[in-house]
Structure formats: C-alpha cells, structure tokens
C-alpha positions as CSV (number, residue, x, y, z in Angstrom):
1,M,-0.1,-0.1,-0.4
2,S,1.4,3.2,-1.0
3,D,1.8,5.8,1.6
4,L,-0.6,8.0,0.4
5,A,-3.6,4.9,0.0
6,L,-2.5,4.3,3.8
7,L,-3.0,8.0,5.0
8,A,-6.3,8.1,3.5
9,R,-7.5,4.4,5.5
10,L,-6.0,6.4,9.0
11,A,-8.3,9.2,8.0
12,D,-10.9,7.0,7.9
13,V,-9.8,5.3,10.8
14,A,-9.6,8.5,12.7
15,R,-13.7,9.4,11.5
16,R,-14.9,5.4,12.7
17,V,-13.3,6.4,16.1
18,A,-15.3,9.9,16.7
19,A,-18.1,8.4,15.3
20,E,-18.0,5.4,17.3
21,E,-16.4,6.2,20.5
22,V,-15.8,9.6,20.9
23,M,-18.9,12.2,19.8
24,P,-21.8,9.2,22.1
25,R,-20.1,10.4,24.8
26,F,-19.6,14.2,23.9
27,L,-21.5,16.0,27.0
28,S,-22.5,12.7,28.3
29,V,-20.1,11.4,30.3
30,A,-18.2,12.3,33.7
31,R,-14.6,13.4,34.0
32,E,-11.7,11.9,36.1
33,K,-8.0,13.4,37.1
34,K,-4.8,11.6,36.5
35,H,-2.7,12.0,39.0
36,D,-0.2,15.3,36.7
37,G,-4.3,17.0,37.8
38,T,-5.2,17.0,34.0
39,L,-8.6,15.6,33.0
40,F,-9.5,12.0,31.0
41,T,-13.1,10.6,30.1
42,E,-13.9,7.0,29.0
43,A,-13.5,8.4,26.0
44,D,-10.4,8.4,25.7
45,L,-9.8,5.2,27.2
46,A,-12.3,3.4,24.7
47,S,-10.9,6.5,21.9
48,Q,-7.3,4.4,22.5
49,R,-9.2,0.9,22.6
50,A,-10.2,1.2,19.9
51,L,-7.0,2.4,17.9
52,A,-5.0,0.1,19.5
53,R,-7.3,-1.9,18.0
54,L,-7.6,-1.4,14.3
55,L,-4.1,0.3,13.4
56,P,-1.9,-2.6,13.7
57,E,-4.5,-4.0,11.0
58,L,-3.0,-1.5,8.7
59,V,0.9,-1.5,9.5
60,P,1.9,-4.1,12.3
61,C,3.0,-2.1,14.6
62,P,2.9,-1.6,17.9
63,V,0.6,1.7,19.5
64,L,1.4,4.2,22.2
65,G,-0.9,6.1,23.5
66,E,-1.3,9.4,26.4
67,E,-3.5,6.9,27.8
68,M,-0.6,4.6,29.0
69,S,1.5,4.3,31.5
70,E,4.9,6.1,31.5
71,A,6.7,3.4,32.1
72,E,4.8,1.5,29.4
73,Q,4.7,4.4,27.0
74,Q,9.3,4.8,27.8
75,A,9.4,0.9,26.7
76,L,7.3,1.0,23.6
77,W,9.2,3.9,22.5
78,D,12.6,2.5,23.3
79,A,11.9,-1.2,21.3
80,N,10.4,0.1,18.4
81,S,12.6,2.4,17.1
82,D,11.4,0.8,13.4
83,G,7.7,1.5,14.2
84,L,5.0,3.0,15.8
85,W,1.8,4.3,16.0
86,V,1.2,7.2,18.9
87,V,-1.9,8.5,19.9
88,D,-3.5,11.3,21.7
89,P,-7.3,9.2,21.5
90,I,-8.7,12.5,23.2
91,D,-6.2,16.0,22.7
92,G,-8.1,19.0,24.5
93,T,-10.6,16.4,26.7
94,T,-10.8,19.8,29.1
95,N,-12.3,21.1,26.2
96,F,-14.0,17.8,25.4
97,V,-16.5,17.8,28.9
98,H,-17.1,21.4,28.9
99,G,-18.5,21.4,25.4
100,L,-16.0,23.6,23.7
101,P,-15.3,21.8,19.8
102,Y,-11.4,22.7,19.9
103,F,-10.8,18.8,20.2
104,A,-9.5,16.0,18.4
105,I,-7.9,12.5,17.5
106,S,-4.4,12.6,16.9
107,I,-2.1,9.5,14.7
108,A,1.2,9.4,13.7
109,L,3.3,6.6,12.2
110,M,7.1,6.9,13.4
111,R,9.9,5.9,12.3
112,R,13.8,6.3,14.1
113,G,12.1,9.4,15.7
114,R,10.5,11.4,13.6
115,S,6.5,10.8,11.8
116,V,5.8,9.5,8.6
117,L,2.4,9.7,8.3
118,G,0.2,12.0,10.8
119,V,-3.6,12.4,10.9
120,V,-5.5,14.8,13.1
121,Y,-9.4,15.0,13.6
122,L,-11.3,17.4,14.6
123,P,-15.2,16.1,14.9
124,V,-17.6,18.2,15.5
125,L,-16.1,20.1,13.2
126,D,-15.6,17.4,11.1
127,E,-12.1,18.8,9.9
128,C,-9.6,16.3,8.9
129,F,-5.5,17.4,7.9
130,C,-3.6,14.7,7.4
131,A,0.7,14.7,5.7
132,A,3.1,12.5,4.2
133,A,6.4,12.5,4.9
134,G,8.3,13.9,1.8
135,A,4.7,14.1,0.2
136,G,2.6,17.0,1.8
137,A,0.2,17.9,3.7
138,W,-4.0,19.0,3.4
139,L,-7.1,19.6,4.8
140,D,-10.1,17.2,3.2
141,G,-7.8,17.0,0.2
142,Q,-7.0,20.3,-0.3
143,P,-3.5,21.1,0.2
144,L,-1.9,23.2,2.9
145,P,-1.5,25.5,3.8
146,L,-4.2,27.5,2.6
147,V,-2.8,31.0,3.9
148,I,0.5,31.5,1.9
149,E,0.4,35.3,2.7
150,D,3.7,36.5,4.7
151,I,2.9,39.2,7.0
152,G,5.1,41.0,10.0
153,L,5.4,39.5,13.6
154,C,3.8,43.0,14.6
155,D,0.7,41.8,12.7
156,A,0.1,37.9,13.5
157,V,-2.3,36.0,14.9
158,A,0.0,33.9,17.9
159,V,-1.3,31.1,19.9
160,V,0.9,30.8,23.3
161,E,0.2,27.8,26.1
162,P,2.1,29.5,28.6
163,K,1.5,26.9,31.6
164,W,4.9,25.1,31.0
165,L,7.0,28.1,29.6
166,G,8.4,29.3,33.2
167,G,10.4,32.2,33.4
168,H,9.8,35.7,32.2
169,L,8.0,34.0,29.3
170,P,4.9,34.1,30.7
171,T,4.5,37.1,31.5
172,R,5.6,39.5,28.7
173,V,3.8,38.1,25.8
174,V,0.4,39.9,27.8
175,T,2.9,43.1,28.3
176,V,5.0,43.5,25.7
177,A,4.2,40.9,23.1
178,P,5.1,41.6,19.2
179,F,2.0,40.2,18.0
180,A,-1.4,41.4,16.9
181,S,-3.3,38.9,18.7
182,L,-3.5,36.3,21.2
183,R,-5.1,32.9,21.0
184,N,-4.7,29.4,23.1
185,F,-7.3,26.7,21.8
186,G,-6.6,24.3,24.8
187,A,-5.1,21.6,22.4
188,S,-1.9,21.5,20.8
189,T,-2.4,18.5,17.9
190,I,-4.8,21.4,16.5
191,D,-2.1,24.5,17.2
192,W,-0.1,22.9,14.9
193,C,-3.2,22.1,12.5
194,Y,-4.2,25.9,12.3
195,L,-0.4,26.9,11.8
196,A,-0.1,24.4,9.3
197,A,-3.7,26.0,7.5
198,G,-2.0,29.5,7.8
199,R,-5.3,30.3,9.8
200,V,-2.8,31.7,12.4
201,D,0.5,32.7,12.2
202,V,3.0,32.0,15.5
203,V,2.7,28.9,18.4
204,L,4.8,29.0,21.1
205,H,4.5,26.2,24.3
206,G,6.5,25.4,26.6
207,A,6.2,21.7,27.0
208,Q,4.2,19.3,24.3
209,K,4.1,15.1,25.5
210,L,5.6,12.6,21.9
211,W,1.7,13.0,21.0
212,D,1.0,16.7,21.3
213,Y,3.0,17.1,18.0
214,A,4.2,13.3,16.8
215,A,1.4,14.0,14.3
216,G,1.0,18.2,14.2
217,A,4.9,18.9,13.4
218,L,4.2,16.4,10.7
219,I,1.7,18.3,9.1
220,A,3.0,22.0,10.3
221,E,6.6,20.8,8.5
222,E,4.7,19.1,5.1
223,A,2.9,23.1,4.8
224,G,6.2,24.7,4.9
225,C,5.9,25.8,8.4
226,H,9.2,26.2,11.1
227,F,9.7,25.4,14.1
228,A,12.7,24.9,16.9
229,T,12.2,24.6,20.2
230,L,13.4,27.1,22.9
231,S,16.9,25.8,22.6
232,N,17.5,23.2,20.0
233,D,17.5,25.0,16.5
234,D,16.8,20.5,15.6
235,Y,13.7,20.5,16.6
236,W,13.9,16.7,16.1
237,S,16.7,16.1,18.4
238,H,15.8,17.5,21.1
239,K,13.7,16.2,24.5
240,V,11.1,13.9,23.3
241,W,8.5,13.3,26.2
242,S,8.7,17.5,27.2
243,R,9.3,19.5,23.9
244,S,9.3,22.7,23.9
245,L,8.0,24.4,21.2
246,V,8.4,28.6,18.7
247,A,6.3,27.8,15.5
248,G,6.4,30.4,12.2
249,R,4.2,29.8,9.1
250,T,6.9,31.6,7.0
251,P,10.7,32.1,8.1
252,T,9.9,36.3,8.4
253,L,7.4,34.5,11.3
254,F,9.7,32.2,12.5
255,E,13.0,34.2,12.8
256,A,11.2,37.3,14.0
257,W,9.2,34.9,16.8
258,K,11.8,32.6,17.5
259,T,14.8,35.7,18.7
260,W,12.2,37.3,20.8
261,A,11.0,34.2,22.8
262,R,14.7,33.5,23.6
263,A,15.9,36.9,24.0
264,N,12.7,37.5,26.4
265,R,13.0,34.1,28.4
C-alpha cells in the first residue's frame, strides 16, 4: 500500500473512532483526574482501545497512547524505533468535557524518531488534517497551507500556551508581546494544524508530550512551516517527552518570533 493510500485509510480510522467511541459520549461522560491533574474520560479510554485494535491492522506496529503509564510509554518508545503508532485518543479533553468544539483525535506513524504519516481529525468541525513525509499536507483533500501571505510579526495572530513556559515568558507575552492578537485553543494538535493551514501565524509552547506533536509537527512541516525548541534549532532531536516549541508559518515570522521568545526567557 502506498503512503497516500495508507493516509486515506488512517483518516477513515480517525473518523470511525470519532463516530463510534468519541461523539456518542460528548457532553454525557463523567470526568476524572490523572495523577498530574489533567482530565481524562471513558471516551479517551474507549478511543485509545479502538485505535490500538485498528491501527496494527494497517501497519503491524505497536500503539503508544497518552492513556498508558509512563513506564509503558517509555518501553514502547525504546523497543520500536523501526515502527511505532503514536496516538492521542482525545487531545483537548478539557474542551471535550466542557462542550467546546476544539478537540481532536491524533494519529502518527513514527520511524527512527521521526513522523512519516500523520492525521489529526476534529470531530465537531468535521475537519481532517493529514500529511505524509516528503509528499505534502492536506485539509480534507485541499493542499496546505491555505494562506501563503508573508506578514510581519507585528501583524501576526499568535497561539501561546503559557502554562509550561516558565521564566519571564508568561508575563512578557501579555505585557510586551510583539504580535497583534493572542489565542489559545487548548489542544496542541489543533495549534499545529491551524499553523499549517495559515489560520494562525506563530505558536509558542513550553513543553509538549510526544502525542501532542507526533502528527501535528509533520503536518506543519509538510505545509512549509518552520519550528524549533526554545533552546535547540534541531527540533526533532530535542527531549521526547517534554519538547518546547517556537514556530512560524513563514521563515520571516519564524525567525522574528524565535529571536523574541529566546531573548525574553
């Protein structure tokens, strides 16, 4: 099966899991808290179980999901560099339990530490972002990016997640920010996809987990976006489990935003 044919099958899987496991529980499922204080629901667990069953039928690789223990995740990562599914069964669970439409199912196939296929599906909005390494990125079949205009940072729409930034950055982005407007959608995978589409111009995040960036980073990369961590220009070689992000949809935006973010830490 070609990568593009496989990508279409992955999109079908994401839509199926959303229809069968996620949306029937939307606004009708109890929430619980994990040890780190983040929310999860039966919908997260049901989605992950379904993905763990369906994905190896497409490519026979193990599935690493957010709702596993850290020990299980590390063991899977260490033992499967030649092929590993990485999924976030519901990214944006807080939005999900509060009835906000910004949540997604994220699926990536990774080899040797890099994503080769990625799908992010937003069930309420019925939007499917996808990418294959070296082949491009799409939103429901339309090539990304949707917006190609290059603007200055002073005119940019920024997505910033301040929670894990630390240092001076959380204060600086709201007091002396160099951009025009600030947003936060509460779901890292959506941030990546909106950057890829050109709906937002720059992104800043202090610490994303593997499942937060596995699919989204590939989609943004294939759409021509530029990104690094706050301390390392080689994004893909940085910390696997806690990877910061500074990104822009064009080289001009990226360089200006990266320079400002690093100078204001």
